[in-house]
C-alpha positions in Angstrom: -100.3 -166.4 172.8 -97.9 -163.9 174.2 -95.4 -162.3 172.0 -91.8 -163.4 173.2 -90.2 -160.5 171.4 -92.6 -157.8 173.0 -90.8 -154.8 174.4 -90.1 -154.9 178.6 -92.6 -152.9 180.5 -92.0 -151.2 183.9 -95.1 -151.8 185.4 -93.4 -153.9 188.3 -91.0 -150.9 189.0 -92.5 -148.2 191.2 -91.4 -144.9 189.9 -90.0 -142.5 192.3 -92.0 -139.4 193.0 -89.6 -137.0 191.7 -92.2 -134.6 190.8 -93.1 -134.1 194.4 -89.5 -133.6 195.3 -88.8 -131.3 192.5 -91.9 -129.2 193.8 -90.4 -128.6 197.2 -88.5 -125.5 197.8 -84.5 -125.6 197.4 -84.0 -125.7 201.1 -86.2 -128.6 201.7 -84.9 -130.6 198.5 -81.2 -130.0 200.3 -82.6 -131.2 203.5 -84.3 -134.2 201.9 -81.0 -135.3 200.3 -79.2 -134.7 203.5 -81.7 -137.0 205.5 -81.1 -139.8 202.9 -77.5 -139.5 203.1 -76.4 -142.0 205.6 -72.5 -141.6 205.5 -73.0 -137.9 205.5 -75.1 -138.0 209.0 -72.8 -140.6 210.4 -69.7 -138.9 209.4 -70.7 -135.7 210.6 -71.9 -137.0 213.9 -68.9 -139.0 214.9 -66.6 -135.9 213.8 -68.5 -133.7 216.2 -68.3 -136.3 218.9 -64.6 -136.2 218.5 -64.4 -132.6 218.3 -66.3 -132.2 221.5 -64.0 -134.9 223.0 -61.0 -133.1 222.1 -61.8 -129.6 222.4 -64.5 -129.1 224.9 -64.1 -132.0 227.4 -60.5 -131.0 228.4 -61.9 -127.4 229.7 -63.8 -129.6 232.5 -60.9 -132.1 233.1 -57.7 -131.3 235.0 -55.3 -133.0 232.5 -51.8 -133.5 233.2 -50.3 -134.8 229.9 -46.6 -133.9 230.9 -46.6 -135.1 234.6 -43.9 -137.7 234.9 -44.0 -140.4 237.9 -41.6 -142.9 237.2 -42.7 -145.1 240.1 -46.1 -145.8 238.5 -45.0 -146.4 234.9 -46.9 -148.9 232.7 -49.9 -149.2 235.1 -53.0 -150.5 234.1 -56.3 -148.7 233.8 -57.3 -147.2 237.2 -59.8 -144.4 238.7 -56.9 -142.2 238.6 -55.7 -143.2 235.2 -58.3 -144.3 233.1 -56.0 -145.8 230.3 -53.3 -146.2 232.7 -49.7 -144.8 232.2 -47.0 -145.1 229.7 -43.2 -145.8 229.8 -42.3 -143.0 232.3 -45.6 -142.6 234.2 -47.4 -140.1 232.5 -51.3 -140.4 232.3 -52.0 -142.1 228.8 -55.8 -140.7 228.5 -54.6 -137.2 228.8 -51.9 -137.7 226.3 -54.1 -139.2 223.9 -56.8 -136.3 224.4 -54.1 -133.6 224.1 -52.7 -135.5 221.0 -56.2 -135.2 219.5 -56.3 -131.7 219.9 -52.9 -131.5 218.3 -54.0 -133.6 215.1 -57.1 -131.5 214.7 -55.0 -128.3 214.7 -52.5 -129.7 212.2 -55.5 -131.1 210.0 -57.5 -128.0 210.1 -54.7 -125.9 209.3 -53.1 -127.9 206.3 -56.9 -128.6 204.9 -57.4 -124.8 204.7 -54.2 -123.5 203.7 -54.0 -126.1 201.0 -57.5 -125.2 200.0 -56.8 -121.4 199.7 -53.5 -121.7 198.1 -54.4 -124.8 195.7 -57.6 -122.7 194.7 -55.7 -119.6 193.8 -53.1 -121.4 191.9 -55.9 -123.5 190.0 -57.7 -120.5 189.1 -54.8 -118.7 187.8 -53.5 -121.6 185.9 -57.1 -122.1 184.2 -57.2 -118.3 183.3 -53.8 -117.5 182.1 -51.9 -119.9 179.7 -48.4 -118.8 180.4 -48.9 -119.3 184.2 -50.5 -122.6 183.7 -47.4 -124.1 182.0 -45.3 -122.8 184.8 -47.7 -123.7 187.8 -48.5 -127.1 186.5 -45.0 -128.2 185.9 -44.4 -127.2 189.3 -47.2 -129.2 191.0 -46.3 -132.1 188.8 -42.6 -132.3 190.2 -44.1 -132.2 193.8 -46.7 -134.7 193.0 -44.3 -137.1 191.2 -42.4 -137.6 194.9 -44.3 -139.7 197.4 -46.2 -137.8 199.8 -44.6 -139.1 202.9 -41.0 -138.9 201.4 -41.5 -135.4 200.4 -43.1 -134.4 203.9 -40.3 -136.0 205.9 -37.6 -134.2 203.6 -39.4 -130.9 204.2 -40.1 -131.5 207.7 -36.4 -132.6 208.5 -35.0 -129.7 206.5 -37.5 -127.0 208.4 -37.1 -128.6 211.9 -39.4 -130.5 214.0 -42.2 -128.1 215.1 -45.8 -127.9 214.6 -45.8 -125.1 212.4 -42.9 -126.4 210.4 -45.1 -129.6 210.0 -48.0 -127.7 208.9 -45.9 -125.8 206.5 -44.4 -129.0 205.1 -47.8 -130.9 204.8 -49.3 -127.7 203.1 -46.7 -128.0 200.2 -47.3 -131.8 200.0 -51.1 -131.4 199.6 -51.4 -128.1 197.8 -50.7 -129.4 194.1 -53.3 -131.9 194.4 -56.0 -129.2 195.0 -54.4 -127.0 192.5 -54.9 -129.7 189.9 -58.4 -130.5 190.6 -59.5 -126.7 190.8 -57.9 -126.2 187.5 -59.5 -129.2 186.0 -63.0 -128.0 187.3 -62.3 -124.4 186.3 -61.5 -125.3 182.7 -64.7 -127.0 182.3 -66.6 -124.2 183.7 -64.9 -121.6 181.4 -66.3 -123.6 178.4 -70.2 -123.3 179.5 -72.3 -121.5 177.7 -73.1 -118.7 180.5 -69.5 -118.1 180.7 -69.2 -117.4 176.9 -72.3 -115.3 177.0 -70.7 -112.9 179.9 -67.4 -112.9 178.1 -69.3 -111.8 174.8 -70.9 -109.0 177.1 -67.5 -107.6 177.7 -66.7 -109.2 181.3 -63.1 -109.4 182.0 -61.2 -112.6 183.3 -61.4 -111.5 187.2 -64.8 -111.0 187.0 -65.4 -114.2 185.3 -63.4 -116.0 187.9 -65.2 -114.5 190.9 -68.6 -114.5 189.5 -69.1 -117.9 187.5 -65.8 -120.1 188.1 -65.0 -119.9 191.8 -68.9 -120.7 192.9 -69.0 -123.7 190.6 -65.5 -124.8 192.0 -66.4 -124.7 195.8 -68.4 -127.8 195.9 -65.6 -130.1 194.8 -63.2 -128.1 197.0 -65.1 -128.6 199.8 -65.2 -132.6 199.4 -61.4 -132.7 198.7 -60.8 -130.7 201.6 -62.4 -133.2 204.0 -60.0 -136.0 202.3 -57.1 -133.7 202.9 -58.0 -133.3 206.3 -57.8 -137.2 207.0 -54.8 -137.7 205.2 -53.0 -134.8 206.9 -54.0 -136.4 210.1 -52.3 -139.8 209.1 -49.2 -138.2 207.6 -48.7 -136.2 210.7 -49.1 -139.6 212.7 -46.4 -141.3 210.5 -44.1 -138.4 210.6 -44.3 -138.1 214.4 -43.8 -141.9 214.7 -40.7 -141.6 212.8 -39.4 -138.5 214.8 -39.9 -135.7 212.1 -43.1 -134.7 213.2 -44.3 -133.1 216.6 -41.4 -133.0 218.9 -41.4 -134.7 222.5 -42.6 -134.4 224.8 -45.7 -132.5 223.1 -48.3 -135.5 222.9 -49.3 -136.9 219.3 -50.9 -140.2 218.4 -47.5 -140.9 216.2 -45.5 -140.1 219.3 -47.6 -142.4 221.6 -47.4 -145.1 219.1 -43.6 -144.8 218.9 -43.5 -145.1 222.9 -45.9 -148.1 222.7 -44.0 -150.3 220.3 -41.2 -150.8 222.8 -43.3 -151.7 225.6 -46.3 -153.5 223.6 -45.9 -156.8 225.1 -46.0 -155.1 228.8 -48.7 -152.4 227.8 -50.7 -153.3 224.6 -53.1 -150.6 225.5 -51.0 -147.8 224.6 -50.6 -148.9 221.0 -54.5 -150.0 220.9 -55.9 -146.8 222.2 -53.8 -144.5 220.0 -54.4 -146.7 217.0 -58.0 -146.6 217.7 -58.4 -143.0 218.0 -56.6 -142.4 214.9 -58.5 -144.8 212.8 -62.1 -143.6 214.1 -61.1 -139.9 213.4 -60.1 -141.0 209.8 -63.1 -143.1 209.4 -65.4 -140.0 210.3 -63.8 -137.8 208.0 -64.0 -140.3 205.1 -67.7 -140.8 205.8 -68.2 -137.0 205.7 -66.1 -136.8 202.5 -68.2 -139.6 200.8 -71.4 -138.1 201.8 -70.5 -134.6 200.8 -69.7 -136.2 197.4 -72.8 -137.8 196.9 -74.5 -134.6 198.0 -72.9 -132.3 195.6 -73.1 -134.8 192.7 -76.4 -136.6 192.8 -75.6 -138.2 189.6 -72.8 -140.4 191.1 -75.0 -141.9 193.5 -77.8 -142.5 191.0 -75.3 -144.3 188.5 -73.9 -146.2 191.2 -70.5 -144.6 191.6 -70.7 -143.7 195.4 -67.9 -143.9 197.8 -67.4 -147.5 199.4 -68.5 -146.2 202.9 -71.3 -144.6 201.5 -72.5 -147.9 199.9 -71.9 -149.8 203.1 -74.2 -147.4 205.0 -76.5 -146.4 202.7 -76.9 -149.6 200.9 -76.9 -150.2 197.1 -79.6 -148.3 195.2 -80.7 -149.5 191.8 -79.2 -148.2 188.9 -80.6 -148.0 185.3 -79.4 -151.5 184.5 -80.8 -153.1 187.7 -84.4 -151.6 186.8 -84.2 -152.7 183.1 -83.6 -156.3 184.6 -86.2 -156.0 187.4 -88.9 -154.8 184.7 -88.0 -158.2 182.5 
């Protein structure tokens, strides 16, 4: 007679071959994790296609996003105009491609500037108590204002130009990076290897450059991809409201604004601009989810992966699921 109170066994569960994976060189272990990361591969491939389409393809095509032909306004797709024309007869495909380049320039600039400035603020705040109180209160004040409202106010005060838009969005997203870097840096500063280095006489700048900064770069890279996506969305929103990229400079937000008044006559304007915006943001979010799973494998094992990662990669069994299966 079997004992109903016996401990559950794990005979029915196939244990992963972790010893074989751990025996691989670090480069091969990293490549093994990258190949299993569906979100990272899909997001990276999709973003590379968008980058080639926005940067490389226009060099081989004679795009004319500013040429006006009122006699051919709101025409449908044709061999001459792949997506038709807008309300003043400009080629819609050319404007969307050049608008993609504008959005990528704004997103890249804002992501890099926010990452650099936010990292400097976060590291200084984590190392010096006096600066911590001052810098974090300023960040709290900026973060208390809704991002779009703050961006509109700054862009309106500075003027509707692309450099001013980049500056306004950098001010909006820098406090988030500073908060994240400060939190991560404070955790690293309490680690044993940092305490040992401090006991040997290492100064604060050496600790930051040698130990803290390398351990912050992983989470910073993930956050930068999300800021990239947020910057593109915010730039389109500001351009739609008239506080972003000035006309006649092509922008997805400008195209959406022009298309809303003729949406019944030419719905392709709104559909095409919205689709390119959605696909670009989707690619960046997939890339960010994949990077997060790559730099933090524990999140993947514990079932705390991103939504897009779970949709692409499937649901991996957690410890509780394995115990249930063993019973």
